[in-house]
TORFI-472699 format. One record per atom (N, C-alpha, C): y, z, x; atom name; residue number from 1; residue in three letters. Coordinates in steps of 0.001 Angstrom, whole numbers, m for minus. Atoms other than C-alpha are relative to their C-alpha. Layout:
! TORFI-472699
REC      c2      c3      c1 atome num residu
REC       Y       Z       X    CA NUM    ALA
...
This chain:
! TORFI-472699
REC      c2      c3      c1 atome num residu
REC    1227     720     549     N   1    MET
REC    4342  m10716    7886    CA   1    MET
REC    m999    m418    1337     C   1    MET
REC     557     154   m1239     N   2    ALA
REC    3485  m11488   11582    CA   2    ALA
REC   m1032    1323     440     C   2    ALA
REC     915   m1456    m466     N   3    ASP
REC    2398   m7732   12230    CA   3    ASP
REC   m1192    m145   m1136     C   3    ASP
REC    1028      96    1070     N   4    SER
REC     432   m8101    8745    CA   4    SER
REC   m1156   m1096     401     C   4    SER
REC     826     700    m468     N   5    LEU
REC   m1316  m10985    9847    CA   5    LEU
REC    m934     140    1294     C   5    LEU
REC     503    m391   m1343     N   6    ALA
REC   m2291   m9906   13213    CA   6    ALA
REC    m901    1184    m104     C   6    ALA
REC     628   m1155     374     N   7    PHE
REC   m3751   m6579   11849    CA   7    PHE
REC   m1052    m541    m836     C   7    PHE
REC     918     640     674     N   8    PHE
REC   m5693   m8557    9396    CA   8    PHE
REC   m1113    m937     443     C   8    PHE
REC     860    1093    m684     N   9    GLN
REC   m7166  m10922   11799    CA   9    GLN
REC   m1467     m32    m240     C   9    GLN
REC    1434    m131    m135     N  10    ASP
REC  m10693   m9839   11813    CA  10    ASP
REC    m486     462   m1232     C  10    ASP
REC     839    m557    1606     N  11    VAL
REC  m11218   m8602    8170    CA  11    VAL
REC    m762   m1214    m629     C  11    VAL
REC     675    1044     827     N  12    GLN
REC  m13528  m10291    5859    CA  12    GLN
REC    1135    m109   m1137     C  12    GLN
REC    m795     373    1196     N  13    ASP
REC  m11732  m11813    2779    CA  13    ASP
REC    m783     530   m1278     C  13    ASP
REC   m1489     135     289     N  14    PRO
REC  m10520  m11107     101    CA  14    PRO
REC     980     887     623     C  14    PRO
REC    m956   m1136     m12     N  15    ILE
REC   m7310   m9008     747    CA  15    ILE
REC     722     m11   m1261     C  15    ILE
REC    m380    m185    1279     N  16    LEU
REC   m6037   m7355   m2174    CA  16    LEU
REC    1595     233     183     C  16    LEU
REC   m1443    m184    m270     N  17    ASP
REC   m2165   m7885   m2460    CA  17    ASP
REC     709     852   m1370     C  17    ASP
REC    m409    m840     929     N  18    VAL
REC   m1026   m5065   m4734    CA  18    VAL
REC    1351    m147    m340     C  18    VAL
REC   m1353     m10     372     N  19    GLY
REC    2219   m5405   m6737    CA  19    GLY
REC     393   m1349     655     C  19    GLY
REC    m377    1392    m666     N  20    CYS
REC    2399   m9170   m5550    CA  20    CYS
REC    1103    m723    m799     C  20    CYS
REC   m1122     596     491     N  21    GLY
REC    5123   m9791   m7815    CA  21    GLY
REC      10   m1483    m184     C  21    GLY
REC     m68    1384    m284     N  22    ASP
REC    6266  m13551   m7449    CA  22    ASP
REC    m874    m903     768     C  22    ASP
REC     990     378   m1145     N  23    GLY
REC    3765  m14047   m4625    CA  23    GLY
REC     780    m595    1443     C  23    GLY
REC    m722     594   m1420     N  24    ILE
REC    6302  m14431   m1670    CA  24    ILE
REC    m827     772    1142     C  24    ILE
REC     947    m357   m1107     N  25    PRO
REC    4503  m12150     630    CA  25    PRO
REC   m1676    m390       9     C  25    PRO
REC    1384     669     336     N  26    THR
REC    1019  m13526   m1055    CA  26    THR
REC    m119   m1233     804     C  26    THR
REC      53    1436    m372     N  27    ALA
REC    1858  m17018      70    CA  27    ALA
REC    m293     259    1595     C  27    ALA
REC     388    m187   m1400     N  28    THR
REC    1832  m15883    3901    CA  28    THR
REC   m1200     397     269     C  28    THR
REC    1448    m322    m546     N  29    LEU
REC   m1387  m13947    3784    CA  29    LEU
REC   m1120   m1114    m427     C  29    LEU
REC    1009     778     364     N  30    ALA
REC   m2900  m16837    1866    CA  30    ALA
REC    m173   m1449     812     C  30    ALA
REC     242    1020   m1148     N  31    GLU
REC   m2266  m19275    4753    CA  31    GLU
REC   m1477     445     748     C  31    GLU
REC    1387    m123   m1005     N  32    GLN
REC   m5207  m17469    6672    CA  32    GLN
REC    m942     482    m863     C  32    GLN
REC    1154    m847     711     N  33    HIS
REC   m7140  m15687    4070    CA  33    HIS
REC     m30    m235   m1412     C  33    HIS
REC     152      m3    1218     N  34    ARG
REC   m8487  m15514     584    CA  34    ARG
REC     666    1253    m626     C  34    ARG
REC    m855   m1219     462     N  35    VAL
REC   m5926  m13313   m1415    CA  35    VAL
REC    m282      20   m1557     C  35    VAL
REC     308    m621    1642     N  36    ILE
REC   m6460  m11483   m5014    CA  36    ILE
REC    1501     490    m262     C  36    ILE
REC   m1110    m546     337     N  37    GLY
REC   m2916  m11101   m6224    CA  37    GLY
REC     208    1121   m1310     C  37    GLY
REC     420    m752     893     N  38    VAL
REC   m2563   m8042   m8543    CA  38    VAL
REC    1646     552    m735     C  38    VAL
REC    m956    m546     544     N  39    ASP
REC     452   m7103  m10814    CA  39    ASP
REC     118     257   m1548     C  39    ASP
REC     m62     m95    1371     N  40    PHE
REC    1541   m5853  m14355    CA  40    PHE
REC     889    m598    m636     C  40    PHE
REC   m1040     588     884     N  41    ALA
REC    4312   m8125  m14993    CA  41    ALA
REC    m232   m1403      65     C  41    ALA
REC     730    1469     225     N  42    SER
REC    3109  m11297  m16536    CA  42    SER
REC     976   m1201     306     C  42    SER
REC   m1021    1007    m485     N  43    THR
REC    6470  m13187  m15908    CA  43    THR
REC    m228    m189    1539     C  43    THR
REC       4    m122   m1494     N  44    MET
REC    6075  m12307  m12076    CA  44    MET
REC   m1168    m856     248     C  44    MET
REC    1046     408    m241     N  45    LEU
REC    2558  m13457  m12176    CA  45    LEU
REC    m144   m1611    m376     C  45    LEU
REC    m113    1298     451     N  46    GLN
REC    3354  m16882  m14071    CA  46    GLN
REC     687    m659    1271     C  46    GLN
REC    m513     717   m1035     N  47    ARG
REC    5572  m17671  m11181    CA  47    ARG
REC    m707     m89    1090     C  47    ARG
REC     854     m51   m1002     N  48    ALA
REC    3168  m16657   m8696    CA  48    ALA
REC    m993    m995     m73     C  48    ALA
REC    1023    1125     153     N  49    LYS
REC     561  m19039  m10002    CA  49    LYS
REC     416   m1274      26     C  49    LYS
REC    m546    1141     m67     N  50    ARG
REC    3087  m21774  m10313    CA  50    ARG
REC     m26    m507    1582     C  50    ARG
REC    m140     406   m1316     N  51    SER
REC    3585  m21740   m6344    CA  51    SER
REC   m1062      54     593     C  51    SER
REC    1085    m146    m754     N  52    LEU
REC     298  m20710   m5323    CA  52    LEU
REC   m1454      16    m880     C  52    LEU
REC    1270     287    1310     N  53    SER
REC   m2398  m22463   m7881    CA  53    SER
REC   m1311     424     430     C  53    SER
REC    1496    m236    m523     N  54    SER
REC   m5219  m22044   m5459    CA  54    SER
REC    m259    1387     204     C  54    SER
REC     297   m1372    m500     N  55    THR
REC   m4809  m18112   m5021    CA  55    THR
REC    m318     505   m1361     C  55    THR
REC     269    m696    1222     N  56    ASP
REC   m6414  m15829   m7446    CA  56    ASP
REC     876    1054    m468     C  56    ASP
REC    m862   m1388     147     N  57    PHE
REC   m3944  m13305   m9514    CA  57    PHE
REC    m726     464   m1297     C  57    PHE
REC     258    m665    1151     N  58    LEU
REC   m4727  m10715  m11910    CA  58    LEU
REC     900     975    m530     C  58    LEU
REC    m987    m930     711     N  59    ARG
REC   m2827   m8610  m14403    CA  59    ARG
REC    m653    1144    m289     C  59    ARG
REC     636   m1494     280     N  60    ALA
REC   m3720   m4934  m14266    CA  60    ALA
REC     964     988     577     C  60    ALA
REC    m686   m1323    m631     N  61    SER
REC   m1947   m1564  m13399    CA  61    SER
REC    m469     175    1188     C  61    SER
REC     569     m42   m1426     N  62    ILE
REC   m1877   m1153   m9784    CA  62    ILE
REC     m82    1478     301     C  62    ILE
REC     545   m1310    m167     N  63    ASP
REC   m2460    2725  m10076    CA  63    ASP
REC   m1525     m69    m946     C  63    ASP
REC    1228    m337     395     N  64    HIS
REC   m5644    1947  m12061    CA  64    HIS
REC    m768   m1382     m53     C  64    HIS
REC     578    1525    m291     N  65    LEU
REC   m7109   m1234  m10260    CA  65    LEU
REC   m1572    m236    m586     C  65    LEU
REC    1558     573     577     N  66    PRO
REC  m10211   m3012  m11970    CA  66    PRO
REC   m1109    m151    1180     C  66    PRO
REC     946     318   m1083     N  67    PHE
REC  m12298   m2759   m8798    CA  67    PHE
REC    m701    1165     279     C  67    PHE
REC    1196    m982    m227     N  68    GLN
REC  m15416    m694   m7953    CA  68    GLN
REC     580     594    1232     C  68    GLN
REC      80    m860   m1211     N  69    ASN
REC  m15388    1949   m5101    CA  69    ASN
REC    m227    m868    1150     C  69    ASN
REC     385     596   m1271     N  70    GLY
REC  m15104     637   m1622    CA  70    GLY
REC    m560   m1308      42     C  70    GLY
REC     520    1444     171     N  71    SER
REC  m15506   m3007   m2889    CA  71    SER
REC    1066    m799     890     C  71    SER
REC   m1014    1111    m522     N  72    VAL
REC  m12165   m4456   m1073    CA  72    VAL
REC      85     260    1556     C  72    VAL
REC    m277     m52   m1581     N  73    PRO
REC  m12019   m5192    2917    CA  73    PRO
REC    1432     457     257     C  73    PRO
REC   m1365    m192    m513     N  74    ALA
REC   m8303   m4973    3039    CA  74    ALA
REC    1048    m271   m1040     C  74    ALA
REC   m1366     151    1167     N  75    ALA
REC   m4901   m4681     868    CA  75    ALA
REC    1052     417     660     C  75    ALA
REC   m1428      72    m313     N  76    SER
REC   m1450   m4983    1140    CA  76    SER
REC     832     519   m1064     C  76    SER
REC    m959    m555     795     N  77    CYS
REC    1442   m3259    m573    CA  77    CYS
REC    1204    m148     422     C  77    CYS
REC   m1458     183    m645     N  78    TYR
REC    4971   m4694     m68    CA  78    TYR
REC     791     211   m1148     C  78    TYR
REC   m1090    m219    1047     N  79    PHE
REC    7985   m3231   m1716    CA  79    PHE
REC    m365     606   m1284     C  79    PHE
REC     733    m439     993     N  80    VAL
REC    6170   m1336   m4337    CA  80    VAL
REC     233    1750    m112     C  80    VAL
REC    m179   m1366     149     N  81    LEU
REC    6323    2287   m3489    CA  81    LEU
REC    1198     574    m379     C  81    LEU
REC   m1256    m559     242     N  82    SER
REC    9917    2555   m3746    CA  82    SER
REC     181      47   m1468     C  82    SER
REC    m234    m284    1407     N  83    ASP
REC    9526    2472   m7719    CA  83    ASP
REC    m947    1273    m375     C  83    ASP
REC     849   m1104     850     N  84    TYR
REC    7138    5505   m7596    CA  84    TYR
REC     638    1345     810     C  84    TYR
REC    m727   m1058    m206     N  85    THR
REC    8460    8982   m7671    CA  85    THR
REC   m1495     789     543     C  85    THR
REC    1222    m660    m444     N  86    ASP
REC    4673   10109   m7048    CA  86    ASP
REC    m845   m1018     666     C  86    ASP
REC     687    1161    m411     N  87    ARG
REC    3113    7669   m4496    CA  87    ARG
REC   m1477     596     563     C  87    ARG
REC    1175    m738    m381     N  88    ALA
REC      46    9954   m3774    CA  88    ALA
REC   m1028    m843   m1033     C  88    ALA
REC    1009     666     775     N  89    ARG
REC   m1735    8320   m6907    CA  89    ARG
REC    m119   m1457      39     C  89    ARG
REC     145    1504    m218     N  90    LEU
REC   m1316    4736   m6024    CA  90    LEU
REC    m585      30    1468     C  90    LEU
REC     791     259   m1037     N  91    LEU
REC   m2300    5378   m2499    CA  91    LEU
REC   m1349     440       0     C  91    LEU
REC    1266    m660     190     N  92    SER
REC   m5107    7291   m3565    CA  92    SER
REC    m922   m1045    m566     C  92    SER
REC     560    1269     520     N  93    GLU
REC   m6032    4283   m5728    CA  93    GLU
REC    m538   m1010     959     C  93    GLU
REC     277    1064   m1133     N  94    LEU
REC   m5848    2015   m2759    CA  94    LEU
REC   m1084     416     700     C  94    LEU
REC    1092    m387    m847     N  95    LYS
REC   m8143    4256    m681    CA  95    LYS
REC   m1325      40    m846     C  95    LYS
REC    1044      47     861     N  96    ARG
REC  m10571    4532   m3677    CA  96    ARG
REC    m838   m1603     120     C  96    ARG
REC     793    1105    m139     N  97    VAL
REC  m11248     709   m3525    CA  97    VAL
REC    m120    m847    1090     C  97    VAL
REC     226     606   m1378     N  98    LEU
REC  m11104      22     207    CA  98    LEU
REC   m1269     528     506     C  98    LEU
REC    1541    m197    m899     N  99    HIS
REC  m14534    m396    2263    CA  99    HIS
REC     542    1065     882     C  99    HIS
REC    m230    m753   m1082     N 100    ALA
REC  m14956    2504    4548    CA 100    ALA
REC     470    m828    1271     C 100    ALA
REC    m956     138    m946     N 101    GLN
REC  m12384    2066    7356    CA 101    GLN
REC     672   m1304    m372     C 101    GLN
REC    m760    1129     154     N 102    GLY
REC  m10729    m619    5379    CA 102    GLY
REC    1435    m243     185     C 102    GLY
REC   m1125      43    m634     N 103    LYS
REC   m7507   m1833    6334    CA 103    LYS
REC    1114     m96   m1060     C 103    LYS
REC   m1169     196     913     N 104    LEU
REC   m4066   m1221    4577    CA 104    LEU
REC    1353     m33     596     C 104    LEU
REC   m1062     248    m507     N 105    VAL
REC    m676   m2739    5199    CA 105    VAL
REC     874     458   m1172     C 105    VAL
REC   m1170    m525     796     N 106    VAL
REC    2492    m940    3597    CA 106    VAL
REC    1151    m317     565     C 106    VAL
REC   m1281     335    m458     N 107    ALA
REC    5861   m2144    3765    CA 107    ALA
REC    1033     271   m1061     C 107    ALA
REC   m1053    m607    1260     N 108    ASP
REC    9093    m688    1923    CA 108    ASP
REC    1053     m90     630     C 108    ASP
REC   m1496     136    m442     N 109    TYR
REC   12743    m520    1980    CA 109    TYR
REC       4    1646     903     C 109    TYR
REC    m300    m988    m783     N 110    SER
REC   13979    2145    4703    CA 110    SER
REC    1007     856    m741     C 110    SER
REC    m868    m581     328     N 111    SER
REC   15775    5173    3820    CA 111    SER
REC    1568     m69     565     C 111    SER
REC   m1290     565    m600     N 112    ASN
REC   18376    3657    6283    CA 112    ASN
REC     444   m1087    m111     C 112    ASN
REC    m256    1495     586     N 113    ASP
REC   18522     264    4651    CA 113    ASP
REC    1580     234    m594     C 113    ASP
REC   m1642      40     391     N 114    GLU
REC   22253    m185    4623    CA 114    GLU
REC     392    m823   m1296     C 114    GLU
REC    m342     689    1218     N 115    PHE
REC   21989   m2784    2005    CA 115    PHE
REC    m199     692   m1162     C 115    PHE
REC     333    m675    1285     N 116    ASN
REC   20284    m746    m592    CA 116    ASN
REC     682    1253     129     C 116    ASN
REC    m890   m1150      61     N 117    ASN
REC   22286    2025     287    CA 117    ASN
REC    1228     m98    m454     C 117    ASN
REC   m1371     573     318     N 118    LEU
REC   25518      35    m330    CA 118    LEU
REC    m274    m420   m1445     C 118    LEU
REC     443     401    1399     N 119    SER
REC   23691   m1132   m3573    CA 119    SER
REC      93    1177    m962     C 119    SER
REC    m128   m1166     791     N 120    ASP
REC   23278    2560   m4802    CA 120    ASP
REC    1479     256     m96     C 120    ASP
REC   m1182    m573      14     N 121    ASN
REC   26762    3386   m3766    CA 121    ASN
REC    1101    m887   m1100     C 121    ASN
REC    m884    1105     947     N 122    LEU
REC   28429     261   m5807    CA 122    LEU
REC    m548     366   m1160     C 122    LEU
REC     386    m414    1499     N 123    GLN
REC   26148    1347   m9023    CA 123    GLN
REC     505    1127    m327     C 123    GLN
REC    m631   m1364     486     N 124    ARG
REC   27549    4797   m8877    CA 124    ARG
REC    1250    m249     m93     C 124    ARG
REC   m1617     m80     245     N 125    LYS
REC   31175    3757   m8437    CA 125    LYS
REC     242   m1069   m1216     C 125    LYS
REC    m245    1052    1277     N 126    VAL
REC   31114     596  m10942    CA 126    VAL
REC    m517     351   m1201     C 126    VAL
REC     736    m272    1217     N 127    LEU
REC   28548    1623  m13399    CA 127    LEU
REC    m272    1639    m282     C 127    LEU
REC     m68   m1158     352     N 128    GLY
REC   28643    5314  m13145    CA 128    GLY
REC   m1714     578      10     C 128    GLY
REC    1459    m390     199     N 129    LYS
REC   24571    5562  m12813    CA 129    LYS
REC    m588     m33    1490     C 129    LYS
REC     806     679   m1067     N 130    ASP
REC   22048    5457  m10067    CA 130    ASP
REC   m1232    m804    m100     C 130    ASP
REC    1129     936     211     N 131    ARG
REC   19532    3067   m9358    CA 131    ARG
REC   m1543     462     m34     C 131    ARG
REC    1541    m501     323     N 132    GLY
REC   16416    5160   m9469    CA 132    GLY
REC   m1059    m517    1018     C 132    GLY
REC     897     744   m1091     N 133    MET
REC   14984    3644   m6213    CA 133    MET
REC    m199    1172    1051     C 133    MET
REC     590    m969   m1006     N 134    PHE
REC   12851    6076   m3672    CA 134    PHE
REC    m364    m929    1298     C 134    PHE
REC     568     604   m1240     N 135    ARG
REC   12840    5163      18    CA 135    ARG
REC    m429     998    1136     C 135    ARG
REC     782   m1026   m1065     N 136    LEU
REC   11051    6771    2959    CA 136    LEU
REC     343    m778    1387     C 136    LEU
REC     m49     957   m1302     N 137    ASN
REC   11548    6367    6807    CA 137    ASN
REC   m1591      97     521     C 137    ASN
REC    1355     775    m237     N 138    SER
REC    8475    5183    8576    CA 138    SER
REC    m923    1647     582     C 138    SER
REC     570   m1079    m107     N 139    ILE
REC    7547    8792    9609    CA 139    ILE
REC    m621     742   m1086     C 139    ILE
REC     391    m845    1380     N 140    ALA
REC    7403   10375    6237    CA 140    ALA
REC   m1003    m949    m814     C 140    ALA
REC    1285     890     729     N 141    LEU
REC    5280    7339    4744    CA 141    LEU
REC    m923      41     752     C 141    LEU
REC    1389    m203   m1105     N 142    GLY
REC    2788    7598    7853    CA 142    GLY
REC    m492    1314    m511     C 142    GLY
REC     370   m1278     254     N 143    ASN
REC    2618   11204    6839    CA 143    ASN
REC    m559    m155   m1499     C 143    ASN
REC     791      73    1349     N 144    GLU
REC    1798   10516    3100    CA 144    GLU
REC   m1088    m793     158     C 144    GLU
REC    1358     580    m428     N 145    LEU
REC    m740    7802    4192    CA 145    LEU
REC   m1108    1074     223     C 145    LEU
REC    1091    m759    m745     N 146    GLU
REC   m2638   10308    6486    CA 146    GLU
REC    m328    1045   m1082     C 146    GLU
REC     605   m1107    1025     N 147    ARG
REC   m2683   13063    3618    CA 147    ARG
REC    m787    m606    m861     C 147    ARG
REC     881     599     743     N 148    THR
REC   m4212   10544    1489    CA 148    THR
REC   m1374    m373     518     C 148    THR
REC    1247     298    m461     N 149    GLY
REC   m6903    9850    3663    CA 149    GLY
REC     104   m1110     958     C 149    GLY
REC    m102    1279    m742     N 150    PHE
REC   m5797    6959    6062    CA 150    PHE
REC     559     397    1566     C 150    PHE
REC    m624    m139   m1595     N 151    ARG
REC   m5385    6850    9826    CA 151    ARG
REC     958   m1202     388     C 151    ARG
REC    m820     843    m151     N 152    VAL
REC   m2231    5382   10762    CA 152    VAL
REC     220    m476    1380     C 152    VAL
REC     176     534   m1506     N 153    LYS
REC   m2415    2787   13686    CA 153    LYS
REC    1235    m671     341     C 153    LYS
REC   m1105     274    m398     N 154    THR
REC    1255    1552   13634    CA 154    THR
REC    1144     526   m1066     C 154    THR
REC    m875    m219     867     N 155    SER
REC    4205    2944   12087    CA 155    SER
REC    1496    m242     569     C 155    SER
REC   m1265     491    m590     N 156    LYS
REC    7799    1404   12543    CA 156    LYS
REC     944    m472    m843     C 156    LYS
REC    m797     217     997     N 157    GLU
REC   10949     564   11250    CA 157    GLU
REC     517   m1517     549     C 157    GLU
REC    m501    1436    m340     N 158    ILE
REC   12296   m3235   11470    CA 158    ILE
REC    1334    m228    m751     C 158    ILE
REC   m1678     593     454     N 159    CYS
REC   15937   m4457   11220    CA 159    CYS
REC     387   m1013     488     C 159    CYS
REC    m979    1129    m253     N 160    TYR
REC   18199   m7161   11293    CA 160    TYR
REC    1047    m110    m789     C 160    TYR
REC   m1305       8     669     N 161    SER
REC   21749   m7892   10470    CA 161    SER
REC    m202   m1262    m817     C 161    SER
REC    m155     670    1246     N 162    LEU
REC   22572   m9588    7453    CA 162    LEU
REC    1499    m231    m284     C 162    LEU
REC   m1401     476     345     N 163    ARG
REC   25774  m11879    6921    CA 163    ARG
REC    m271    m967   m1133     C 163    ARG
REC     226    1079    1280     N 164    THR
REC   26270  m13274    3470    CA 164    THR
REC    1715      m6    m479     C 164    THR
REC   m1407     197     394     N 165    ARG
REC   29710  m14576    1900    CA 165    ARG
REC    m101     889   m1187     C 165    ARG
REC    m213    m738    1083     N 166    LEU
REC   31211  m12353    m481    CA 166    LEU
REC    m632    m315   m1447     C 166    LEU
REC      75     441    1647     N 167    GLU
REC   30756  m14204   m3892    CA 167    GLU
REC   m1767    m357     268     C 167    GLU
REC    1358     193    m303     N 168    THR
REC   26853  m14729   m2435    CA 168    THR
REC    m631    1334    m471     C 168    THR
REC     278   m1354     m79     N 169    PHE
REC   26739  m10896   m2106    CA 169    PHE
REC      31     503   m1572     C 169    PHE
REC    m318    m389    1409     N 170    VAL
REC   28197  m10444   m5853    CA 170    VAL
REC   m1131    m803    m642     C 170    VAL
REC     918     753     734     N 171    ASP
REC   25901  m13274   m7230    CA 171    ASP
REC   m1434     660      87     C 171    ASP
REC    1025    m535      36     N 172    GLN
REC   23077  m11202   m5834    CA 172    GLN
REC     m86    1276    m834     C 172    GLN
REC      71   m1151     934     N 173    LEU
REC   24038   m8283   m7598    CA 173    LEU
REC     173    m194   m1513     C 173    LEU
REC     125     408    1422     N 174    TYR
REC   24391   m9997  m10949    CA 174    TYR
REC   m1234    m553    m331     C 174    TYR
REC    1373     503     508     N 175    LEU
REC   20924  m11433  m10665    CA 175    LEU
REC    m890    1286      23     C 175    LEU
REC     718   m1128      53     N 176    SER
REC   19981   m7939  m10390    CA 176    SER
REC    m261     624   m1444     C 176    SER
REC     457    m411    1288     N 177    SER
REC   18354   m5713  m13274    CA 177    SER
REC    1442     457    m682     C 177    SER
REC   m1430    m365     274     N 178    ALA
REC   22041   m4215  m13607    CA 178    ALA
REC    1121   m1175      m6     C 178    ALA
REC   m1053    1083     m25     N 179    GLY
REC   23643   m7662  m13510    CA 179    GLY
REC     612      28   m1286     C 179    GLY
REC    m779      87    1255     N 180    PRO
REC   24808   m7856  m17017    CA 180    PRO
REC     929    1033    m136     C 180    PRO
REC   m1128    m750     174     N 181    GLU
REC   26385   m4522  m16965    CA 181    GLU
REC     984    m235     963     C 181    GLU
REC    m971     647    m857     N 182    TYR
REC   28204   m5747  m13722    CA 182    TYR
REC     982    m799    m628     C 182    TYR
REC   m1097    1180     477     N 183    LYS
REC   29620   m8772  m15397    CA 183    LYS
REC     679     487   m1189     C 183    LYS
REC    m961    m872    1356     N 184    LYS
REC   30876   m6555  m18492    CA 184    LYS
REC    1088     261     744     C 184    LYS
REC   m1382    m547    m661     N 185    LYS
REC   33482   m5165  m16116    CA 185    LYS
REC     777   m1034     772     C 185    LYS
REC   m1053    1120    m350     N 186    HIS
REC   34749   m8464  m14982    CA 186    HIS
REC     891     297    1122     C 186    HIS
REC    m462    m504   m1211     N 187    LEU
REC   35524   m7435  m11472    CA 187    LEU
REC     654   m1096     680     C 187    LEU
REC    m497     985   m1068     N 188    SER
REC   37904   m9971   m9576    CA 188    SER
REC    m475      34    1302     C 188    SER
REC     639      72   m1150     N 189    GLU
REC   36890  m11317   m6360    CA 189    GLU
REC     701     954    1134     C 189    GLU
REC    m744   m1229   m1004     N 190    ASP
REC   39753   m9011   m4712    CA 190    ASP
REC    m647    1428    m273     C 190    ASP
REC     678   m1513     305     N 191    GLN
REC   38170   m5991   m6586    CA 191    GLN
REC   m1397     184     675     C 191    GLN
REC    1383       9    m772     N 192    TRP
REC   34882   m6688   m5097    CA 192    TRP
REC     381     109    1465     C 192    TRP
REC    m198      37   m1617     N 193    GLY
REC   36468   m7307   m1792    CA 193    GLY
REC     413    1387     307     C 193    GLY
REC    m176   m1615    m279     N 194    GLU
REC   37898   m3714   m1993    CA 194    GLU
REC    m920     954      19     C 194    GLU
REC    1496   m1047     m36     N 195    LEU
REC   34770   m1868   m2864    CA 195    LEU
REC    m837    m477    1268     C 195    LEU
REC     878     107   m1138     N 196    LEU
REC   33261   m3679     m44    CA 196    LEU
REC     650      24    1271     C 196    LEU
REC    m921     m21   m1207     N 197    SER
REC   36022   m3402    2436    CA 197    SER
REC    m470     438    1241     C 197    SER
REC     548    m920   m1114     N 198    GLU
REC   34119   m1014    4869    CA 198    GLU
REC    m678   m1085     538     C 198    GLU
REC    1096     959    m570     N 199    TRP
REC   31500   m4037    5184    CA 199    TRP
REC     464   m1340      35     C 199    TRP
REC    m810    1016      85     N 200    MET
REC   34020   m6683    5087    CA 200    MET
REC     283    m633    1521     C 200    MET
REC    m543     689   m1310     N 201    GLU
REC   34296   m9288    8188    CA 201    GLU
REC     320   m1132    m334     C 201    GLU
REC    m507    1339     437     N 202    GLY
REC   36516  m12047    7105    CA 202    GLY
REC    m436    m229   m1336     C 202    GLY
REC     231     213    1485     N 203    THR
REC   35099  m13487    4084    CA 203    THR
REC   m1544     267    m236     C 203    THR
REC    1731    m508      85     N 204    GLU
REC   31488  m12085    4716    CA 204    GLU
REC     m93    1470    m248     C 204    GLU
REC     639   m1144     210     N 205    VAL
REC   29540   m9040    3710    CA 205    VAL
REC    m849     326    1320     C 205    VAL
REC    1031    m287   m1296     N 206    HIS
REC   27894   m7480    7233    CA 206    HIS
REC    m697    1212    m181     C 206    HIS
REC     715   m1274    m131     N 207    VAL
REC   25277   m5015    6740    CA 207    VAL
REC   m1594    m310     429     C 207    VAL
REC    1219     m34    m669     N 208    THR
REC   22036   m4120    8455    CA 208    THR
REC   m1095     274   m1139     C 208    THR
REC     910    m137     727     N 209    ARG
REC   18824   m4462    6566    CA 209    ARG
REC   m1396     596     798     C 209    ARG
REC    1097    m591    m570     N 210    ARG
REC   16024   m1979    7428    CA 210    ARG
REC   m1250     349    m844     C 210    ARG
REC    1008     112     811     N 211    PHE
REC   12415   m2066    6312    CA 211    PHE
REC    m970     990     805     C 211    PHE
REC    1351    m701    m883     N 212    VAL
REC    9463     368    7194    CA 212    VAL
REC   m1288    m640     m22     C 212    VAL
REC    1233     708    m176     N 213    LEU
REC    6061    m976    8176    CA 213    LEU
REC   m1021     846     680     C 213    LEU
REC     888    m925    m594     N 214    VAL
REC    2915     999    8420    CA 214    VAL
REC   m1303    m656    m133     C 214    VAL
REC    1256     680     m60     N 215    LEU
REC    m586    m314    9517    CA 215    LEU
REC    m907    1113      72     C 215    LEU
REC     860   m1032      21     N 216    ALA
REC   m3262    1986    8548    CA 216    ALA
REC   m1730    m268    m297     C 216    ALA
REC    1748      76     506     N 217    GLU
REC   m7391    2335    8196    CA 217    GLU
REC     m19    1098    m750     C 217    GLU
REC     535   m1242     793     N 218    LYS
REC   m9020    4328    5809    CA 218    LYS
REC   m1074     787     900     C 218    LYS
REC     902   m1043    m680     N 219    LEU
REC  m10767    7381    7131    CA 219    LEU
REC   m1501    m185    m502     C 219    LEU
REC    1132     188     465     N 220    TYR
REC  m14483    6832    7143    CA 220    TYR
REC    m536    1465    m157     C 220    TYR
REC     567   m1417     314     N 221    GLN
REC  m16061   10144    5585    CA 221    GLN
REC   m1536    m345    m440     C 221    GLN
REC    1474     328     120     N 222    GLU
REC  m19917   10311    5806    CA 222    GLU
REC    m389     890   m1571     C 222    GLU
REC     714    m466    1199     N 223    GLY
REC  m21566   10734    2222    CA 223    GLY
REC    1160       2   m1085     C 223    GLY
REC   m1184     507     717     N 224    ARG
REC  m18341    9626     397    CA 224    ARG
REC    m131   m1360    m413     C 224    ARG
């Protein structure tokens, strides 16, 4: 978020936070800018409104944004692209609504993110199915943005170590969309520990979180 705020330092408001969810990244942006949060999930928007009552939120499809061409100075898109098999449609929509040379921040899960790769592995082993998430490395994501009509200013991977107690890690799985299916398996703490043995250090699960961050500007094309 520090990189995002620095990149947006000189932009005019508002910033459009696309796929804002419950407003966690939105809250940081709103400390320095007027922000409009957009999401299709009404339950998420209700949570965001409760914690950010002075911020504007709009329920809309993020690949059909209700804004005119070139009407938005800047946009952010945090942890949304991993839900899309075809990201070009969403990126083209962001390009459409942005000013000429408008700024865009995209952040998402890296293909090297050990936490999500572990979650994928557990779901296959325990539930026998894939999670259906799509992840990219910083180069691939930057290339997608360039093909859509953006100039990449910065593209990098951010990583940090995560240590969490076994029961906390399992609780996070139970809170996920597949949580009810996990609970039906009635796995004991020892069974979870065996499944996670490669990542266990004492009573803690130790994984590395990796995210990709791309800062880009819309290419100015005369006559468009």
